N, C-alpha and C positions, 0 to 999 in steps of 0.2 A: 521490434527493437527493444521495447520496455521489458519483454519477457526475458531477453538475453541479459539486460541490465540486472534483473532480479537474480537470475541464475548465476551471474558472475560477481555478485556483490562481495567485495573483499571483506568488509567488516560485518557482514551478515545482514539478515533481515528480521523485521518484526512483523508477525502475521496476526491478523484479526483486528477488528474495528476497535474494540476497547483498548488493546495494547498499542495500536497505532495512535490513537488519540492521546494516550498517556505519553508516548514518545514524542509527539509533536509539542505537547505542552511543556515538556521537560528539555526540549531542545536537543533531543537525540536523533531526530529524523532529518536526514539530508534531502531525501526525496520521497514522495508518496505516489503509489501506483494504485489506481481504483479500477475495478472491473465495470464496464458499462452495463453488463447484464445483471448487476447486483441491484438489490432493492434501493430505490432512491432514498427512502426513509432512513436507511442505514448509511449510505455513502455521503449524503449531504452534510452530515455532521463532521465527517472527516475532511471533506473539501473546503468547508467553512473554516474549520480550525487551521487548516494548511494555509489558507488565504490570510488569516489573522496573524499568523506566525511567519509569513513569508517563506513557506516551504514550497518548493516547486511540486505541482501535482500533474500527473500524467495519467491517461486513460488507456485501458487495453480492452479488447472485445469480450473475453471469456473468463469467468471465474475458475472454470475447470482448469484451463491452460495456465492461469496465474498460480493456481495451487500447485500444479505439476512443476512449475518453474521454481517453486519454493521447496520442492522435494516432499510434498505431502500429498496424500491420496484423495483429499477432498478439495472442493473449490474454496477459493479465498476471495472475499469481496474487496479487502484493502490490505496492502503491504507497505511497509515503510522500509527504506534502505538506511541503515544506521550511518551515523557520522563517521 
């Protein structure tokens, strides 16, 4: 389900941990998607920031599939759907 949300995001997506963190802090993220198979050291910062800023956070199984849903050829650990 979340893969479809990412692929169909009207306002676009923000890909990558640094960019997602910035979007959360600036209030530009409507929802955050995190790949469960990504390194916890990386994703914990995003999930913590999302909780602090009350941004909904969902998890998907695969970095590879999340990247494909965004239209990129590499895996994506975190993605934000823009406001």
